[in-house]
VOGU-58678 format. One line per 3 residues: their letters; for each residue x negated, y negated, z negated of N, C-alpha, C, O. Coordinates in steps of 0.1 Angstrom, whole numbers, plus 5000, padded with zeros to 4 digits. Layout:
% VOGU-58678
a) X,Y,Z,X,Y,Z,X,Y,Z,X,Y,Z ~ ...
***
This chain:
% VOGU-58678
xxx) 4992,5012,5000,5000,5000,5000,4991,4988,5000,4981,4987,4993 ~ 4995,4978,5008,4987,4966,5009,4994,4955,5000,5006,4954,5000 ~ 4986,4949,4992,4991,4938,4983,4986,4925,4988,4974,4923,4991
xxx) 4995,4916,4990,4992,4902,4995,4994,4892,4984,5004,4892,4977 ~ 4983,4884,4981,4984,4874,4970,4994,4864,4974,4995,4860,4986 ~ 5002,4859,4964,5012,4849,4966,5007,4835,4963,5000,4833,4953
xxx) 5010,4826,4972,5007,4812,4970,5017,4806,4961,5028,4810,4961 ~ 5012,4797,4953,5021,4789,4943,5024,4775,4948,5031,4767,4941 ~ 5019,4772,4960,5021,4758,4965,5035,4756,4969,5042,4766,4973
xxx) 5041,4744,4968,5055,4741,4972,5057,4745,4987,5049,4742,4995 ~ 5068,4752,4989,5071,4756,5003,5064,4769,5007,5065,4773,5019 ~ 5058,4776,4998,5051,4789,5001,5060,4800,5004,5071,4801,4997
xxx) 5056,4809,5013,5064,4821,5016,5055,4833,5014,5043,4832,5014 ~ 5061,4845,5012,5054,4857,5011,5062,4868,5018,5074,4868,5019 ~ 5055,4878,5023,5061,4890,5029,5066,4899,5018,5058,4904,5010
xxx) 5079,4901,5017,5085,4908,5006,5086,4923,5009,5085,4932,5000 ~ 5087,4926,5022,5089,4940,5027,5086,4940,5042,5090,4931,5049 ~ 5080,4951,5046,5077,4952,5061,5075,4967,5064,5072,4975,5055
xxx) 5077,4970,5077,5075,4983,5081,5077,4985,5096,5080,4975,5103 ~ 5075,4997,5101,5077,5000,5115,5083,5014,5116,5080,5022,5108 ~ 5090,5016,5127,5096,5029,5129,5100,5030,5144,5101,5020,5151
xxx) 5102,5042,5149,5106,5045,5162,5121,5048,5162,5125,5057,5155 ~ 5129,5041,5170,5143,5044,5171,5145,5052,5184,5142,5048,5195 ~ 5151,5065,5182,5153,5073,5194,5162,5066,5204,5170,5058,5201
xxx) 5160,5070,5217,5167,5064,5228,5182,5065,5228,5189,5057,5234 ~ 5187,5075,5221,5202,5077,5220,5208,5071,5208,5220,5073,5205 ~ 5200,5063,5200,5205,5056,5188,5205,5041,5191,5195,5036,5196
xxx) 5216,5034,5188,5217,5020,5192,5219,5011,5180,5221,4999,5182 ~ 5217,5016,5168,5218,5008,5156,5210,5014,5145,5207,5025,5144 ~ 5206,5005,5135,5199,5009,5123,5202,4999,5112,5207,4988,5115
xxx) 5200,5003,5100,5202,4994,5088,5190,4992,5080,5182,5002,5077 ~ 5187,4980,5077,5176,4976,5069,5181,4971,5055,5188,4961,5055 ~ 5178,4978,5045,5182,4973,5031,5171,4964,5026,5159,4965,5029
xxx) 5175,4954,5018,5166,4945,5010,5173,4942,4997,5183,4935,4997 ~ 5167,4947,4986,5173,4945,4973,5187,4950,4974,5190,4962,4977 ~ 5197,4942,4970,5211,4947,4971,5218,4942,4984,5231,4943,4984
xxx) 5211,4938,4994,5216,4934,5007,5214,4945,5017,5205,4953,5016 ~ 5222,4944,5028,5221,4954,5039,5223,4946,5052,5232,4939,5054 ~ 5214,4949,5061,5214,4943,5074,5215,4954,5085,5206,4962,5087
xxx) 5226,4954,5092,5228,4964,5103,5225,4957,5116,5232,4947,5119 ~ 5216,4963,5124,5212,4958,5136,5216,4967,5147,5214,4979,5146 ~ 5223,4962,5158,5227,4970,5169,5222,4964,5182,5220,4952,5183
xxx) 5220,4973,5192,5215,4969,5205,5227,4970,5214,5235,4980,5215 ~ 5229,4959,5222,5240,4958,5232,5235,4953,5245,5225,4946,5245 ~ 5242,4956,5256,5238,4951,5269,5249,4943,5275,5261,4947,5274
xxx) 5245,4933,5282,5255,4925,5291,5248,4924,5304,5237,4919,5305 ~ 5255,4928,5314,5249,4927,5328,5246,4913,5332,5254,4904,5331 ~ 5234,4911,5336,5229,4898,5341,5227,4888,5330,5225,4876,5333
xxx) 5229,4892,5318,5228,4882,5306,5214,4881,5301,5205,4889,5303 ~ 5212,4870,5295,5199,4867,5289,5198,4873,5275,5209,4877,5269 ~ 5186,4874,5269,5185,4878,5256,5192,4869,5246,5192,4857,5248
xxx) 5199,4875,5237,5208,4867,5228,5209,4874,5215,5207,4887,5214 ~ 5213,4867,5204,5215,4873,5191,5229,4868,5186,5232,4856,5187 ~ 5237,4878,5181,5250,4874,5176,5253,4880,5162,5249,4891,5160
xxx) 5259,4872,5154,5264,4878,5141,5277,4884,5144,5286,4877,5148 ~ 5278,4897,5142,5290,4905,5145,5300,4906,5134,5312,4908,5136 ~ 5295,4904,5122,5303,4905,5110,5294,4902,5098,5282,4904,5098
xxx) 5301,4898,5087,5293,4896,5074,5302,4897,5062,5314,4894,5063 ~ 5297,4900,5051,5303,4900,5038,5293,4894,5028,5282,4890,5032 ~ 5297,4894,5016,5288,4889,5006,5274,4896,5005,5264,4889,5003
xxx) 5274,4909,5008,5261,4916,5006,5257,4923,5019,5247,4930,5019 ~ 5263,4921,5031,5259,4927,5043,5261,4918,5055,5270,4910,5055 ~ 5253,4920,5065,5254,4913,5078,5252,4923,5089,5243,4932,5089
xxx) 5261,4922,5099,5259,4929,5112,5254,4920,5123,5260,4910,5126 ~ 5243,4924,5129,5237,4915,5139,5236,4923,5152,5231,4934,5152 ~ 5240,4917,5163,5239,4923,5176,5227,4917,5184,5226,4905,5185
xxx) 5218,4925,5189,5207,4921,5197,5211,4924,5212,5212,4935,5215 ~ 5213,4914,5219,5218,4915,5233,5207,4915,5243,5198,4906,5242 ~ 5206,4925,5251,5196,4926,5262,5181,4926,5256,5172,4920,5263
xxx) 5179,4932,5245,5165,4933,5239,5159,4946,5245,5157,4956,5237 ~ 5154,4946,5257,5149,4958,5263,5136,4955,5271,5134,4961,5282 ~ 5128,4947,5266,5115,4944,5273,5104,4953,5268,5101,4954,5256
xxx) 5097,4959,5278,5086,4968,5274,5074,4960,5268,5065,4967,5262 ~ 5073,4947,5270,5063,4939,5264,5066,4935,5250,5058,4930,5242 ~ 5079,4937,5246,5083,4933,5233,5091,4920,5232,5089,4911,5240
xxx) 5100,4920,5223,5108,4908,5220,5108,4905,5205,5110,4915,5198 ~ 5105,4893,5201,5105,4890,5187,5116,4880,5184,5119,4871,5192 ~ 5122,4883,5173,5133,4874,5168,5131,4871,5153,5127,4880,5146
xxx) 5133,4859,5149,5131,4855,5135,5143,4845,5131,5146,4836,5139 ~ 5148,4848,5119,5159,4839,5115,5161,4841,5100,5159,4851,5094 ~ 5166,4830,5093,5170,4831,5080,5183,4839,5080,5192,4836,5087
xxx) 5183,4850,5071,5195,4859,5071,5202,4859,5058,5213,4864,5057 ~ 5197,4852,5048,5203,4852,5035,5197,4841,5026,5186,4836,5029 ~ 5204,4838,5016,5199,4829,5005,5199,4838,4992,5209,4843,4988
xxx) 5187,4839,4986,5186,4848,4974,5191,4841,4962,5195,4829,4962 ~ 5193,4848,4951,5199,4843,4939,5192,4830,4934,5199,4822,4927 ~ 5179,4828,4936,5172,4816,4932,5173,4805,4942,5165,4796,4942
xxx) 5183,4806,4951,5185,4796,4962,5173,4795,4972,5171,4785,4978 ~ 5165,4805,4972,5154,4806,4982,5158,4813,4994,5165,4823,4993 ~ 5154,4809,5006,5158,4816,5018,5151,4829,5020,5139,4831,5016
xxx) 5158,4839,5027,5152,4852,5031,5152,4852,5046,5163,4850,5052 ~ 5141,4854,5052,5139,4854,5066,5136,4868,5071,5128,4876,5065 ~ 5143,4872,5082,5140,4885,5088,5133,4883,5101,5138,4875,5109
xxx) 5122,4890,5103,5115,4889,5116,5115,4903,5122,5111,4913,5115 ~ 5119,4904,5134,5120,4917,5141,5111,4916,5154,5112,4906,5161 ~ 5104,4927,5157,5097,4928,5170,5102,4941,5176,5101,4952,5169
xxx) 5108,4941,5188,5113,4953,5194,5106,4955,5207,5106,4947,5216 ~ 5100,4967,5208,5093,4971,5221,5101,4983,5226,5102,4993,5219 ~ 5106,4981,5238,5114,4992,5245,5105,5000,5253,5098,4995,5262
xxx) 5105,5013,5251,5096,5023,5258,5103,5029,5270,5115,5031,5270 ~ 5096,5031,5281,5102,5037,5293,5102,5052,5290,5094,5058,5283 ~ 5113,5059,5295,5114,5073,5294,5119,5079,5307,5126,5072,5314
xxx) 5117,5092,5309,5121,5098,5321,5136,5099,5322,5142,5100,5333 ~ 5143,5100,5311,5157,5103,5311,5165,5090,5308,5177,5090,5305 ~ 5159,5078,5310,5165,5065,5308,5170,5063,5293,5179,5055,5291
xxx) 5165,5070,5284,5170,5069,5270,5165,5057,5263,5172,5052,5254 ~ 5154,5051,5267,5148,5039,5261,5146,5039,5246,5153,5032,5239 ~ 5137,5047,5241,5134,5046,5227,5127,5033,5224,5122,5026,5233
xxx) 5128,5029,5212,5122,5016,5208,5113,5017,5196,5115,5025,5187 ~ 5103,5009,5196,5094,5007,5184,5099,4994,5177,5098,4984,5183 ~ 5103,4995,5165,5108,4984,5157,5098,4981,5146,5094,4990,5138
xxx) 5094,4968,5145,5086,4963,5134,5094,4952,5128,5099,4943,5135 ~ 5095,4953,5114,5103,4943,5107,5095,4937,5095,5086,4944,5090 ~ 5098,4925,5092,5093,4919,5079,5104,4911,5073,5111,4903,5080
xxx) 5106,4912,5060,5114,4903,5052,5105,4893,5045,5095,4897,5038 ~ 5107,4881,5048,5098,4870,5042,5107,4861,5033,5118,4857,5037 ~ 5102,4859,5021,5110,4851,5012,5101,4839,5007,5089,4840,5005
xxx) 5108,4828,5004,5102,4816,4999,5099,4819,4984,5108,4824,4977 ~ 5087,4816,4979,5084,4819,4965,5081,4806,4957,5081,4807,4945 ~ 5080,4795,4963,5078,4782,4956,5084,4771,4963,5083,4759,4958
***
């Protein structure tokens, strides 16, 4: 496990959680938990459409996010504040999605994520 020292300067952020995994080509959604929160991410396609992100639904402890046309083999990165924590500090989710080519058009993906929170 890597430990990253936290800065105490005003406006400082720290990586609270991060990881990578491979999403099989026949799976179009995954859920990332953070403390008591849950973020469900799904992949959707729109013919001729540009890359886009939509909030598909939310409640007090969960958010459903749609990634539209995120199928670039060079990777697509998205970053956004996704919550405000109990101490009124923002929580940011950073996703990098690399879509792999496959012979059967299944399009497996390599997902790298980080939850970043403000600490000061």
